[in-house]
C-alpha positions as CSV (number, residue, x, y, z in Angstrom):
1,M,-50.5,132.3,6.1
2,Y,-47.1,130.6,6.4
3,N,-43.6,131.0,5.1
4,T,-41.6,128.4,3.1
5,L,-39.5,127.4,6.2
6,E,-42.7,126.6,8.2
7,I,-44.3,124.8,5.3
8,A,-41.1,122.7,4.7
9,S,-41.3,121.6,8.4
10,F,-45.0,120.7,8.1
11,I,-44.7,118.6,5.0
12,G,-41.3,117.0,5.8
13,A,-39.6,118.5,2.8
14,K,-35.9,118.5,2.1
15,T,-34.6,122.0,1.2
16,N,-31.6,124.0,0.3
17,N,-31.1,127.6,1.2
18,L,-34.7,128.6,1.6
19,K,-35.4,132.3,1.7
20,G,-38.4,131.9,4.0
21,R,-40.7,133.8,1.6
22,E,-44.3,134.4,2.8
23,I,-47.0,132.2,1.2
24,D,-50.6,133.2,0.9
25,W,-51.8,131.2,-2.1
26,L,-51.5,127.5,-3.0
27,L,-51.5,126.6,-6.7
28,T,-51.8,123.2,-8.5
29,D,-52.9,124.5,-11.9
30,S,-50.6,127.0,-13.6
31,R,-53.4,128.5,-15.5
32,S,-55.0,129.8,-12.3
33,L,-52.0,132.0,-11.2
34,C,-53.1,135.4,-9.7
35,Y,-50.5,136.4,-7.1
36,P,-47.1,135.0,-8.1
37,E,-45.1,136.7,-5.4
38,S,-47.0,134.9,-2.6
39,T,-47.8,131.6,-4.3
40,L,-46.6,128.1,-3.6
41,F,-46.9,125.8,-6.6
42,F,-47.4,122.1,-5.9
43,A,-46.0,120.2,-9.0
44,I,-48.4,117.3,-8.9
45,K,-47.9,114.3,-11.1
46,T,-50.9,112.3,-12.4
47,D,-51.5,109.7,-15.1
48,V,-52.2,112.4,-17.6
49,G,-50.0,115.4,-16.5
50,N,-46.9,116.4,-14.7
51,G,-46.8,119.8,-12.9
52,H,-43.0,119.8,-13.0
53,L,-43.3,120.7,-16.7
54,Y,-44.8,124.1,-15.8
55,I,-42.1,125.3,-13.3
56,N,-40.0,127.2,-15.8
57,D,-43.1,129.1,-17.1
58,L,-44.3,129.8,-13.6
59,Y,-40.8,131.1,-12.6
60,Q,-40.9,133.4,-15.6
61,R,-44.3,134.7,-14.4
62,G,-43.0,135.5,-11.0
63,V,-43.6,132.4,-8.8
64,R,-40.6,131.7,-6.5
65,A,-41.8,128.8,-4.3
66,F,-42.3,125.2,-5.5
67,V,-43.0,121.8,-3.9
68,V,-41.5,119.2,-6.2
69,S,-40.9,115.4,-6.2
70,E,-38.2,115.3,-8.8
71,E,-35.2,117.4,-9.8
72,V,-36.0,120.4,-11.9
73,E,-33.7,121.4,-14.8
74,G,-32.9,125.0,-15.3
75,D,-31.6,128.0,-13.5
76,F,-33.8,129.3,-10.7
77,P,-31.6,131.5,-8.5
78,E,-34.3,133.2,-6.5
79,A,-36.6,130.1,-6.0
80,D,-37.4,128.2,-2.9
81,F,-37.7,124.4,-3.7
82,L,-39.2,122.0,-1.2
83,F,-38.4,118.4,-2.2
84,V,-40.8,115.7,-1.1
85,Q,-41.6,112.1,-2.1
86,N,-45.1,112.9,-3.2
87,T,-46.4,116.4,-3.9
88,L,-50.1,115.4,-3.5
89,F,-49.4,113.9,0.0
90,A,-47.5,117.1,0.8
91,L,-50.5,119.2,-0.1
92,Q,-52.7,117.0,2.0
93,S,-50.4,117.2,4.9
94,L,-50.3,121.0,4.7
95,A,-54.1,121.1,4.6
96,A,-54.4,118.8,7.6
97,Q,-51.9,120.8,9.6
98,H,-53.7,124.0,8.8
99,R,-57.1,122.6,9.5
100,S,-55.9,121.3,13.0
101,R,-55.4,125.0,14.0
102,F,-59.1,125.7,14.0
103,D,-61.9,124.4,16.2
104,I,-64.7,125.3,13.8
105,P,-67.4,123.2,12.1
106,I,-67.2,121.9,8.6
107,I,-70.6,121.3,6.8
108,G,-70.5,118.5,4.3
109,I,-73.3,118.4,1.8
110,T,-73.8,115.0,0.1
111,G,-76.2,113.6,-2.5
112,S,-76.7,113.2,-6.2
113,N,-78.6,116.4,-6.9
114,G,-79.0,119.8,-5.3
115,K,-75.6,120.3,-3.5
116,T,-74.9,123.7,-5.0
117,V,-78.4,125.0,-4.2
118,V,-78.1,123.8,-0.6
119,K,-74.6,125.2,-0.3
120,E,-75.8,128.6,-1.5
121,W,-78.9,128.5,0.7
122,L,-76.8,127.7,3.8
123,Y,-74.5,130.5,2.9
124,Q,-77.3,133.0,2.8
125,L,-78.6,131.8,6.2
126,L,-75.2,131.7,7.9
127,A,-73.4,134.7,6.3
128,P,-75.0,137.4,8.5
129,D,-73.5,135.8,11.7
130,F,-70.5,133.9,10.5
131,T,-67.6,134.1,8.0
132,V,-68.3,131.2,5.7
133,T,-65.6,129.7,3.5
134,R,-67.2,127.8,0.7
135,S,-66.3,126.1,-2.6
136,P,-66.3,128.9,-5.1
137,R,-67.8,127.3,-8.2
138,I,-69.0,124.1,-9.7
139,I,-65.9,122.1,-10.7
140,L,-66.4,119.6,-13.5
141,K,-63.3,117.6,-13.0
142,L,-64.2,115.0,-10.4
143,A,-60.6,114.3,-9.5
144,Y,-60.1,118.0,-8.7
145,L,-63.3,118.4,-6.8
146,Y,-62.8,115.3,-4.6
147,L,-59.1,115.4,-4.3
148,Y,-57.8,119.0,-4.5
149,G,-60.9,121.1,-4.0
150,D,-61.2,120.5,-0.3
151,L,-57.5,121.1,0.3
152,M,-57.6,124.5,-1.5
153,I,-60.7,125.5,0.6
154,I,-59.1,124.4,3.9
155,H,-56.0,126.6,3.4
156,R,-58.3,129.7,3.3
157,L,-59.7,129.2,6.8
158,E,-58.7,132.1,9.0
159,S,-60.8,132.7,12.2
160,S,-62.7,130.9,14.9
161,K,-66.0,132.6,13.9
162,Q,-65.9,130.9,10.6
163,L,-67.7,127.9,9.0
164,S,-66.6,125.9,6.1
165,Q,-69.1,124.5,3.6
166,R,-67.9,121.6,1.6
167,R,-69.7,120.1,-1.4
168,T,-69.3,116.4,-1.5
169,R,-70.9,113.3,-3.0
170,C,-71.3,110.0,-1.4
171,W,-70.1,107.1,-3.6
172,L,-71.0,103.4,-3.0
173,W,-69.2,100.6,-4.7
174,N,-68.9,96.8,-4.5
175,A,-65.3,96.1,-3.3
176,S,-65.4,92.4,-4.0
């Protein structure tokens, strides 16, 4: 995908002594780590959690690239740290930059019921002729689905003969 030097440029990160390691995977949940040597962890802060608390554990498990918004205590001699004001905005910026490289359609599926069935039906129809990137599973956490899910799908886009299916829901509310 990219290396940490390129990503730092895309997201406007401050850095020190980056090693320019290759990144193939983006991570926001430390429990989902699969390929530590090529993972970039975004330490996202929310009202109920702080990704910065998991950096030491991830470093011990082999992750060497982190996007952070606060100083991290500890000794991480082999790590690349990308310092930003807001890690969520940095993740969104990276996804937007990556998406801009492709002139391929995105299919949004909206509604209260049946999104997964329609997504799978479209996949079966399109897969013989196209490479289809789709949301991998039903995600119960609404914040993840609507905020992070699309970003994690976008970074997997790879070729011009590809389509992206995106499960979405339309929300209406009274703003007054």
